[in-house]
C-alpha positions as CSV (number, residue, x, y, z in Angstrom):
1,M,20.7,-33.0,8.5
2,A,17.7,-32.2,6.1
3,D,17.8,-28.8,4.7
4,D,14.6,-27.9,6.5
5,D,16.9,-28.3,9.4
6,D,19.5,-26.5,7.9
7,E,20.5,-22.5,8.9
8,L,22.1,-20.1,6.9
9,E,25.6,-19.6,7.9
10,L,26.2,-15.7,8.7
11,T,29.5,-14.1,9.0
12,R,30.3,-12.4,12.0
13,Y,29.9,-9.0,10.0
14,Q,26.8,-10.2,8.9
15,K,25.4,-11.0,12.4
16,K,26.4,-7.7,13.5
17,I,24.3,-6.5,10.6
18,A,21.3,-7.9,11.7
19,E,21.9,-7.0,15.3
20,L,22.4,-3.4,14.3
21,I,19.2,-3.2,12.1
22,K,17.0,-3.9,15.2
23,A,17.7,-0.3,16.3
24,T,16.4,1.2,13.3
25,P,13.0,2.8,13.1
26,R,10.2,1.5,10.8
27,P,9.2,1.0,7.6
28,G,13.3,0.7,6.8
29,Q,13.6,-1.4,9.9
30,A,10.7,-3.8,8.6
31,A,12.1,-4.0,5.4
32,A,15.7,-5.0,6.3
33,R,14.4,-7.7,8.7
34,S,12.3,-9.0,6.2
35,A,15.3,-9.4,3.6
36,I,17.3,-11.4,5.8
37,I,14.0,-13.8,6.7
38,H,13.8,-14.3,2.9
39,V,17.3,-15.5,2.3
40,Q,17.0,-17.6,5.5
41,K,14.0,-19.3,4.3
42,A,15.7,-19.6,0.7
43,W,18.0,-21.6,2.0
44,K,15.9,-24.4,3.7
45,L,14.0,-24.9,0.5
46,R,17.1,-24.8,-1.6
47,S,16.8,-28.5,-2.5
48,S,13.1,-29.5,-1.7
49,D,11.9,-26.4,-4.0
50,P,14.7,-24.3,-5.8
51,E,12.6,-22.3,-7.5
52,M,10.5,-21.0,-4.4
53,A,14.2,-20.7,-3.0
54,A,16.0,-18.6,-6.0
55,F,12.2,-16.3,-5.5
56,R,12.9,-15.9,-1.9
57,V,16.0,-14.8,-2.8
58,I,15.1,-12.3,-5.2
59,T,12.7,-11.0,-2.8
60,G,15.2,-10.2,0.0
61,M,17.2,-8.4,-2.8
62,E,14.5,-6.3,-3.2
63,E,13.3,-5.9,0.3
64,A,17.1,-5.0,1.0
65,S,16.8,-2.2,-2.0
66,T,13.6,-1.0,-0.3
67,A,15.1,-0.4,3.0
68,V,17.6,1.9,1.4
69,F,14.5,3.7,-0.3
70,H,13.0,4.1,3.1
71,A,16.3,5.6,4.5
72,L,16.8,8.2,1.8
73,R,13.1,9.3,2.0
74,R,13.2,9.6,6.1
75,R,16.3,11.6,5.9
76,G,14.9,14.0,3.4
77,Y,17.3,13.6,0.6
78,A,16.6,15.7,-2.3
79,R,14.2,13.6,-5.1
80,A,14.0,10.8,-3.0
81,S,10.3,10.5,-3.2
82,V,10.7,9.5,-7.1
83,L,11.9,6.1,-5.7
84,D,9.1,3.7,-5.8
85,R,9.3,0.3,-3.7
86,Y,6.6,-1.2,-5.7
87,K,8.4,-0.8,-9.2
88,H,11.0,-3.9,-9.7
89,V,13.0,-2.1,-12.1
90,H,13.4,0.7,-9.3
91,K,15.0,-2.1,-6.8
92,W,17.3,-3.8,-9.3
93,G,18.3,-1.1,-10.5
94,L,19.6,-0.1,-7.5
95,T,21.8,-3.2,-7.3
96,A,23.0,-2.8,-11.0
97,F,24.3,0.9,-9.5
98,F,26.0,-0.6,-6.7
99,E,28.2,-2.7,-8.5
100,A,29.0,0.2,-10.7
101,V,30.1,2.3,-7.2
102,A,32.3,-0.3,-6.2
103,K,34.2,-0.4,-9.6
104,M,34.3,3.0,-9.6
105,F,36.1,2.6,-5.6
106,H,38.5,-0.1,-7.2
107,E,39.6,1.4,-10.2
108,L,41.0,4.5,-8.4
109,D,44.6,4.8,-8.5
110,P,46.2,4.9,-5.7
111,P,43.4,2.4,-4.7
112,L,41.4,3.4,-1.5
113,E,41.0,-0.4,-0.5
114,P,37.3,0.6,0.6
115,H,35.3,-1.6,3.6
116,C,32.7,-1.4,5.5
117,E,33.0,-2.5,9.3
118,V,31.3,-2.4,12.7
119,R,32.8,0.0,15.1
120,E,32.2,1.4,18.3
121,R,31.6,5.0,18.4
122,D,30.6,7.4,21.3
123,G,29.4,4.1,23.0
124,V,27.7,3.1,20.4
125,E,28.3,0.3,17.7
126,C,27.7,1.3,13.9
127,V,28.6,0.9,10.0
128,L,31.7,2.7,9.2
129,F,33.1,3.2,5.9
130,R,37.1,2.4,5.8
131,F,39.5,3.5,3.3
132,K,43.5,3.9,2.8
133,V,44.2,7.8,3.2
134,P,46.2,8.3,-0.6
135,G,50.2,8.8,0.2
136,R,49.9,7.9,3.9
137,D,50.1,4.9,5.8
138,Q,46.9,5.2,7.3
139,V,43.1,4.5,7.3
140,G,40.5,7.0,7.4
141,Y,36.9,6.7,8.9
142,P,34.4,9.6,7.5
143,I,32.0,10.6,10.0
144,P,29.1,10.2,9.1
145,P,30.2,7.3,7.0
146,L,29.5,8.5,4.0
147,N,30.7,12.1,4.5
148,I,32.7,12.0,1.3
149,V,32.9,13.5,-2.1
150,M,33.7,11.9,-5.2
151,T,35.3,13.8,-8.3
152,G,37.0,13.0,-11.9
153,A,40.2,14.5,-13.3
154,D,38.0,17.4,-14.2
155,G,36.8,18.1,-11.0
156,K,33.1,17.5,-11.4
157,P,31.3,14.6,-9.6
158,V,31.6,11.3,-11.1
159,N,28.6,10.2,-13.3
160,F,29.5,7.0,-12.9
161,Q,28.6,6.2,-16.7
162,R,31.6,4.4,-17.7
163,Q,31.3,1.8,-15.0
164,L,27.7,1.3,-15.4
165,S,28.4,0.5,-19.1
166,A,31.3,-1.9,-18.1
167,V,29.0,-3.6,-15.8
168,A,26.3,-4.2,-18.4
169,S,29.0,-5.3,-20.8
170,A,30.3,-7.5,-18.5
171,R,26.8,-9.1,-18.6
172,K,26.6,-9.1,-22.3
173,F,24.0,-6.5,-22.4
174,K,23.9,-3.4,-24.6
175,D,23.3,-0.9,-22.1
176,I,22.5,-0.3,-18.5
177,R,19.1,0.1,-19.2
178,K,18.6,-3.5,-20.9
179,Y,20.6,-4.9,-18.0
180,V,18.3,-3.5,-15.1
181,D,15.1,-4.8,-16.9
182,D,16.2,-8.2,-17.7
183,L,17.1,-8.1,-13.9
184,A,14.0,-7.1,-13.0
185,N,12.3,-9.7,-15.0
186,F,14.1,-12.6,-13.5
187,R,11.5,-13.4,-10.9
188,N,8.8,-13.8,-13.8
189,T,10.8,-16.7,-15.5
190,I,11.1,-18.2,-12.3
191,L,7.3,-18.2,-11.3
192,Y,5.5,-18.4,-14.7
193,A,5.4,-20.9,-17.8
194,N,6.5,-19.9,-21.5
195,E,6.8,-21.2,-24.7
196,Q,9.7,-23.5,-23.4
197,G,7.4,-24.7,-20.5
198,V,7.6,-25.2,-16.9
199,P,10.1,-22.9,-15.2
200,K,12.6,-25.2,-13.2
201,A,15.8,-24.2,-11.3
202,E,18.7,-26.1,-13.0
203,G,21.6,-26.2,-10.2
204,G,23.6,-23.9,-9.1
205,T,21.1,-22.6,-6.5
206,T,23.2,-22.9,-3.4
207,R,25.6,-20.6,-5.1
208,F,23.0,-18.3,-5.9
209,I,21.6,-18.0,-2.6
210,L,25.4,-17.3,-0.9
211,R,26.5,-15.1,-3.5
212,N,23.4,-12.8,-3.0
213,R,23.2,-13.1,0.7
214,D,26.4,-11.4,0.7
215,N,24.6,-8.5,-1.9
216,I,21.8,-8.3,0.6
217,F,23.9,-7.4,3.4
218,R,26.1,-5.4,1.2
219,T,23.0,-3.3,0.6
220,L,22.1,-3.3,4.2
221,S,25.3,-1.9,5.3
222,V,24.6,0.9,3.1
223,F,21.1,1.3,5.0
224,L,23.0,1.3,8.2
225,M,25.3,4.2,6.7
226,I,22.3,6.5,5.9
227,D,19.2,5.8,8.0
228,P,21.0,6.8,11.8
229,Y,22.1,10.0,10.2
230,P,20.2,13.4,9.8
231,Q,22.4,15.2,8.6
232,K,22.8,14.9,4.5
233,Q,25.4,13.0,3.6
234,P,27.4,14.8,0.2
235,F,28.4,11.2,-1.5
236,V,24.5,9.9,-0.6
237,Q,23.0,12.7,-2.6
238,H,25.7,12.4,-5.1
239,C,24.8,8.8,-5.7
240,L,21.3,9.4,-5.8
241,D,21.4,12.2,-8.2
242,A,23.6,9.9,-10.5
243,F,21.1,7.1,-10.0
244,L,17.8,8.6,-10.8
245,P,18.3,8.8,-14.5
246,I,18.9,5.7,-15.0
247,I,15.6,4.3,-13.0
248,T,13.4,7.1,-14.4
249,K,14.9,6.0,-18.3
250,L,13.7,2.7,-17.8
251,K,10.6,1.0,-19.1
252,P,7.8,0.9,-16.4
253,D,6.8,-1.7,-14.7
254,P,4.2,-3.9,-16.5
255,A,0.9,-5.4,-15.1
256,K,-0.9,-3.5,-12.2
257,A,-2.6,-6.4,-11.7
258,D,0.4,-8.5,-10.4
259,P,-0.5,-9.4,-7.1
260,L,3.1,-9.8,-6.1
261,T,3.7,-6.0,-6.6
262,G,1.4,-4.8,-4.2
263,P,2.3,-3.7,-0.6
264,P,3.4,-7.7,1.1
265,P,2.5,-8.4,4.5
266,D,4.8,-7.3,7.4
267,P,6.4,-10.8,8.7
268,L,7.0,-9.2,11.9
269,D,3.7,-8.4,12.9
270,K,2.8,-12.2,12.7
C-alpha cells in the first residue's frame, strides 16, 4: 500500500485521548487536535517527503505544548501568562521538563509506578493518574488527577534540578538551557540550507514519528488532566513554578520576521 494511503496507527489509549479532546473548549482543543493532525500527516509523508514529515512532527509537538499553555491560562494558574505559544524555547522547554518530571517519579523509592489511564468517573470518561500506594498492595487515583504534593527529604517541594541536569547530560549537553535551545532550533536545521548544503533527513523517519507520536499523546494527557478542572491542583502549580525559571533564562526566540512564528491558521475552520 502506498504511503499516501497509510493511516498512522494509534493505541487504544491514544484513540481515547483523541476522542476526549473533542469535548474540551477552544483554543486548547484546537491546538490539541492540530497536534494530532500534524503527526498523522507526517506519517503519510514519511517516504515521499521525509524532511516535511519531520517538520510536521515537530509542529505537532509544539501544538501539544500550546494546548497545555492554554489550559494553564484558562484555569488561572499563577504566572501562566508568562508562557508564550509563539516562542519555540517555551514549547520545547516543556518537552524537556516533562522528561525530568517522569525521571523524578521513576527514581522514587519505593517506586510509585505512575501511569495515566482513561476511566469513567461519575458517568464521564476522563484521564486519571494512577500510582502504587507506598507500603500497600493498592493503587491510588487522585481526584483531580494532579491533586498531589511532591516534596524531597528536606520537606521542600522538589525543584527537578537534578533530573533536568541528568536529561541534558544524557543528550551530551552542558546544561538544560543549551539542550532546550538546541531542541527549539532543530526545526530550522530541517528547513534551511547551511554551509553543509541543503538539509536532508537521513533514515530513521518512521522511528522519529512513532517516538514523538507517543510524546505528543503524553503531553495531551497532561492537557486533559488540567483543562477540565476549575480548581487549582497543587502539583500543576508546583511544576509551573519550577518550569518558569528555566524558560525565562533561555535565549529569546530570534528573527521576529520568521513567518512560522506567527499564529497558524486553524485547521478546524477549513
